C-alpha positions in Angstrom: 54.7 32.2 21.7 53.2 31.6 25.1 56.4 32.6 26.9 55.5 36.3 26.7 52.1 35.8 28.3 52.6 37.3 31.7 49.7 39.2 33.0 46.4 38.2 34.4 44.6 39.6 31.4 46.6 37.5 29.0 46.1 34.4 31.1 42.3 35.0 31.3 42.2 35.6 27.5 44.1 32.4 26.9 41.8 30.4 29.1 38.8 32.0 27.4 40.1 31.0 24.0 40.8 27.5 25.1 37.3 27.1 26.5 35.7 28.6 23.4 37.9 26.4 21.1 36.8 23.2 22.9 33.3 24.2 24.1 32.0 25.5 20.8 32.4 22.3 18.8 30.8 20.3 21.7 27.9 22.8 21.9 27.3 22.4 18.1 27.3 18.6 18.4 24.9 18.7 21.3 22.5 21.0 19.4 22.7 18.9 16.3 22.1 15.7 18.2 19.2 17.3 20.1 17.6 18.5 16.8 17.9 15.0 15.2 16.3 13.4 18.3 13.5 16.0 18.3 12.7 15.3 14.7 12.8 11.5 15.2 10.8 11.5 18.5 8.4 14.3 17.8 8.0 14.0 14.1 8.9 17.7 13.7 9.0 18.8 10.1 10.4 22.2 10.6 7.0 23.9 10.6 6.2 22.8 7.0 3.1 20.7 6.5 4.2 17.5 4.6 1.3 15.6 3.2 1.3 11.9 3.8 1.2 9.7 0.8 -1.2 6.8 1.3 0.3 3.3 0.8 -1.3 0.5 -1.1 -2.4 -1.1 2.1 -4.3 2.0 3.2 -5.9 2.6 -0.2 -6.5 -0.8 -1.6 -8.6 -3.9 -0.7 -7.1 -6.9 1.1 -8.3 -10.1 2.6 -11.7 -9.6 4.2 -12.4 -6.3 2.6 -15.5 -5.6 0.4 -14.7 -4.8 -3.2 -18.2 -4.3 -4.7 -21.2 -2.7 -3.1 -23.4 -2.2 -6.2 -27.2 -2.3 -6.2 -27.0 -5.9 -7.6 -24.1 -7.7 -5.8 -22.0 -7.6 -2.7 -18.5 -9.0 -3.0 -15.5 -9.3 -0.6 -12.0 -10.9 -0.8 -12.0 -14.2 1.0 -8.4 -15.2 0.2 -5.5 -13.6 -1.7 -1.9 -14.6 -2.0 1.2 -14.2 -4.1 3.6 -17.1 -4.4 7.1 -16.5 -5.8 8.6 -18.8 -8.4 11.3 -18.6 -11.1 8.8 -18.4 -14.0 6.8 -15.6 -12.3 4.8 -14.7 -9.2 1.5 -16.5 -9.0 -1.3 -14.2 -7.7 -4.4 -16.1 -6.6 -7.6 -14.3 -5.6 -10.9 -15.7 -4.1 -13.9 -13.4 -4.0 -17.2 -14.3 -2.2 -20.2 -12.9 -4.1 -23.8 -12.5 -3.0 -26.6 -11.5 -5.3 -28.3 -8.7 -3.4 -30.4 -7.4 -6.3 -33.7 -8.4 -7.8 -32.4 -10.0 -10.9 -30.0 -12.9 -11.6 -26.4 -11.7 -11.7 -22.9 -13.0 -12.3 -19.4 -11.7 -11.4 -16.3 -12.2 -13.5 -12.7 -11.5 -12.5 -11.2 -10.2 -15.7 -7.6 -9.1 -15.5 -4.9 -8.0 -13.1 -2.7 -4.9 -13.6 0.6 -5.0 -11.7 1.9 -2.0 -9.7 4.3 -1.2 -12.6 1.3 -1.1 -15.1 1.6 -4.5 -16.9 -1.8 -6.1 -17.4 -2.3 -9.9 -17.3 -5.6 -11.0 -18.8 -7.4 -14.2 -17.8 -10.9 -14.6 -16.5 -13.1 -16.7 -14.1 -16.8 -16.2 -13.3 -19.4 -17.3 -10.8 -22.0 -18.1 -13.5 -25.5 -16.8 -13.0 -26.6 -16.4 -9.4 -30.3 -16.4 -8.5 -31.5 -13.6 -6.2 -30.1 -14.1 -2.7 -27.5 -16.8 -3.7 -23.9 -16.7 -2.7 -20.9 -18.2 -4.6 -17.1 -18.0 -4.6 -15.0 -17.2 -7.7 -11.3 -18.0 -7.7 -8.7 -17.1 -10.3 -4.9 -17.3 -10.5 -2.7 -15.1 -12.7 1.0 -15.6 -13.5 2.6 -12.2 -13.0 6.1 -11.3 -14.2 8.8 -12.1 -11.6 9.0 -9.5 -8.8 5.6 -7.9 -9.7 2.8 -7.4 -7.2 -0.8 -7.0 -8.1 -2.1 -3.4 -8.1 -5.6 -3.6 -9.5 -8.1 -6.2 -10.6 -10.8 -5.7 -13.2 -14.2 -7.0 -12.2 -17.3 -7.2 -14.4 -20.9 -7.5 -12.9 -23.5 -9.0 -15.2 -27.2 -8.5 -14.6 -29.9 -10.5 -16.4 -33.1 -8.4 -16.0 -35.4 -10.6 -18.1 -33.4 -13.8 -18.3 -32.2 -13.2 -21.9 -30.7 -9.8 -22.2 -27.6 -8.8 -20.2 -26.3 -5.6 -18.7 -22.7 -5.4 -17.7 -20.7 -2.9 -15.6 -16.9 -3.1 -15.2 -15.1 -2.0 -12.1 -11.4 -1.5 -11.4 -10.6 -2.5 -7.8 -7.4 -1.2 -6.2 -5.6 -4.0 -4.2 -3.7 -3.4 -1.0 -0.7 -5.4 0.2 -1.3 -9.1 -0.6 0.9 -11.5 1.4 3.9 -12.8 -0.6 5.4 -16.3 0.2 7.7 -18.7 -1.5 5.8 -22.0 -0.9 
């Protein structure tokens, strides 16, 4: 087949075909690699705006974060942990509560809902706090194995005249709580 190639035009054409045959796949690979690196390094999305989905850590409360800022109480998470075990994952939460209102108050931790939607009900309360007092409330819930807490239900009780009670329930989103196997 190549024996009858005998002019300068045929030799030039043959060289050109060899260069295109080898160079074109190499060029395609270089462009593909460059595009992948550009997306990786520059975060290029091809011109389309892709909304970021907030993670639990960004949208939920974690250790040190305030969880209640009502007119009657201020509360923040002092400690939170999830400890793995065969029978389930033990979620423990400690909340520091300060009565910032003008009437005695109490705060109760009611139930925890896991990220998959399962609710585990069990309660712990501060008891009545006089105006200006601070107390901690700690509660531990046994979650199903592999489940992480998503929200905690918190109820604030206000005792305006010492006998009647007004209650308000809040659902607090939780961020990433540290998981350990101790």
